[in-house]
VOBA-1610 file (N, C-alpha, C; in pm, whole numbers, padded with zeros to 5 digits, always signed):
BEGIN
Met-01523-08843+10343Met-01479-08763+10230Met-01435-08626+10279Leu-01316-08589+10241Leu-01264-08459+10281Leu-01320-08348+10192Lys-01344-08233+10252Lys-01400-08120+10181Lys-01298-08007+10173Lys-01278-07953+10055Lys-01185-07842+10039Lys-01239-07719+10110Thr-01151-07652+10184Thr-01185-07533+10260Thr-01073-07432+10246Ser-01105-07305+10259Ser-01001-07202+10261Ser-00961-07174+10405Phe-00831-07164+10426Phe-00776-07138+10559Phe-00690-07010+10552Pro-00696-06927+10657Pro-00609-06809+10660Pro-00465-06854+10683Ile-00376-06813+10596Ile-00235-06853+10607Ile-00176-06811+10742Ala-00215-06697+10791Ala-00163-06646+10918Ala-00196-06737+11036Lys-00298-06820+11025Lys-00339-06907+11136Lys-00282-07048+11123Ile-00193-07070+11026Ile-00136-07203+11008Ile+00002-07207+11070His+00020-07298+11163His+00148-07320+11231His+00224-07429+11160Val+00352-07402+11131Val+00437-07501+11066Val+00532-07557+11173Pro+00528-07688+11196Pro+00617-07750+11296Pro+00763-07723+11263Val+00848-07709+11364Val+00989-07677+11348Val+01058-07776+11254Lys+01027-07904+11268Lys+01092-08003+11181Lys+01067-07974+11032Arg+00948-07924+11001Arg+00915-07892+10862Arg+00993-07770+10814Val+01006-07671+10899Val+01074-07547+10861Val+01216-07575+10814Lys+01281-07671+10879Lys+01419-07708+10844Lys+01430-07769+10705Ser+01320-07822+10652Ser+01323-07890+10524Ser+01290-07798+10406Leu+01282-07668+10428Leu+01245-07573+10322Leu+01348-07570+10211Asp+01301-07583+10089Asp+01385-07574+09969Asp+01340-07451+09890Pro+01414-07339+09901Pro+01373-07214+09836Pro+01352-07227+09685Glu+01430-07310+09618Glu+01411-07328+09474Glu+01277-07392+09443Lys+01237-07489+09525Lys+01108-07556+09505Lys+00993-07457+09529Val+01010-07370+09629Val+00908-07268+09658Val+00893-07176+09538Leu+01004-07133+09481Leu+01003-07043+09364Leu+00935-07111+09245Glu+00967-07236+09219Glu+00904-07311+09108Glu+00755-07322+09128Leu+00714-07356+09252Leu+00570-07369+09279Leu+00499-07234+09267Ala+00564-07127+09314Ala+00503-06994+09304Ala+00480-06954+09158Glu+00580-06982+09073Glu+00565-06952+08930Glu+00451-07034+08869Ser+00442-07161+08906Ser+00334-07247+08857Ser+00199-07197+08904Met+00192-07154+09030Met+00066-07104+09086Met+00021-06975+09020Leu+00116-06894+08977Leu+00079-06772+08904Leu+00008-06806+08774Glu+00051-06914+08710Glu-00009-06953+08582Glu-00134-07038+08602Asn-00131-07131+08697Asn-00239-07230+08709Asn-00320-07224+08837Gly-00280-07141+08931Gly-00346-07137+09060Gly-00300-07255+09145Gln-00356-07267+09263Gln-00322-07378+09351Gln-00399-07501+09305Thr-00330-07603+09262Thr-00397-07721+09208Thr-00410-07834+09310Thr-00323-07836+09412Thr-00329-07942+09511Thr-00348-07880+09650Pro-00453-07919+09720Pro-00479-07865+09854Pro-00374-07913+09954Ile-00353-07832+10058Ile-00268-07874+10169Ile-00354-07951+10268Arg-00294-08005+10372Arg-00368-08071+10480Arg-00327-08010+10614Val-00428-07980+10694Val-00406-07922+10826Val-00494-07993+10927Arg-00457-07978+11053Arg-00543-08026+11163Arg-00568-07910+11257Lys-00679-07912+11325Lys-00719-07805+11418Lys-00639-07819+11546Asp-00594-07706+11600Asp-00522-07703+11727Asp-00562-07574+11799Gly-00667-07579+11876Gly-00718-07459+11942Gly-00772-07361+11841Asp-00717-07238+11841Asp-00765-07137+11747Asp-00676-07127+11622Arg-00587-07223+11606Arg-00500-07225+11488Arg-00506-07362+11422Phe-00431-07375+11313Phe-00422-07500+11241Phe-00275-07541+11234Val-00250-07672+11237Val-00113-07722+11227Val-00099-07788+11092Leu+00005-07750+11019Leu+00031-07806+10888Leu+00070-07953+10898Ile+00007-08035+10816Ile+00041-08177+10809Ile+00113-08206+10678Glu+00062-08147+10570Glu+00120-08172+10438Glu+00102-08050+10351Gly+00209-08013+10275Gly+00199-07903+10181Gly+00280-07781+10217Phe+00391-07800+10287Phe+00473-07688+10334Phe+00520-07600+10218His+00572-07657+10111His+00623-07578+10000His+00509-07505+09928Arg+00393-07567+09917Arg+00278-07499+09856Arg+00237-07379+09942Leu+00234-07400+10073Leu+00200-07292+10166Leu+00297-07175+10153Glu+00426-07206+10150Glu+00527-07101+10140Glu+00524-07032+10005Ala+00490-07106+09900Ala+00478-07044+09767Ala+00365-06942+09767Leu+00252-06979+09825Leu+00138-06884+09832Leu+00173-06764+09919Arg+00243-06791+10031Arg+00284-06681+10119Arg+00376-06584+10044Ser+00467-06639+09963Ser+00560-06553+09887Ser+00489-06471+09781Leu+00373-06517+09738Leu+00293-06444+09639Leu+00202-06339+09705Gly+00204-06335+09837Gly+00124-06237+09909Gly-00021-06281+09930Glu-00048-06409+09911Glu-00183-06460+09933Glu-00212-06464+10082Glu-00339-06449+10117Glu-00378-06453+10257Glu-00450-06581+10295Glu-00494-06658+10192Glu-00565-06783+10218Glu-00506-06896+10133Val-00526-07016+10182Val-00480-07135+10113Val-00592-07238+10116Val-00608-07311+10007Val-00710-07415+10000Val-00650-07543+10058Gly-00727-07607+10144Gly-00678-07729+10206Gly-00789-07817+10259Tyr-00745-07927+10317Tyr-00836-08022+10381Tyr-00811-08019+10531Leu-00918-08017+10609Leu-00907-08029+10753Leu-00919-08176+10787Val-00815-08230+10849Val-00816-08372+10884Val-00817-08386+11034Gly-00867-08496+11084Gly-00869-08523+11226Gly-00733-08571+11273Ala-00698-08540+11397Ala-00572-08588+11451Ala-00587-08738+11480Arg-00481-08811+11452Arg-00480-08953+11477Arg-00446-08979+11626Leu-00529-09055+11691Leu-00500-09090+11829Leu-00433-09226+11834His-00321-09234+11903His-00244-09361+11907His-00280-09439+12030
//
C-alpha cells in the first residue's frame, strides 16, 4: 500500500521526455482547480540519490510550481528492475 508523502518540489527531477510534453493550457486549468480544491491527486516519484524522479503527474507538479508552492503530495514508488 502506497502512503501519501510531501516532497519538496525543488528536489523533483523531470525527465527531458516529459518536459517536451508540457501543455501550458492544461497547467493553467489545473492551477485554477487547485486554488479552489487543493491537490486532489498525488503525483508519483521514485528515489534517485538525494533527489526524486517524476514518474507521473507532470502537469500537476507544474501547476503547483506556478502557484508558488514548495511541496507536492505524492507517492514514493520503487524502481522496476527489468
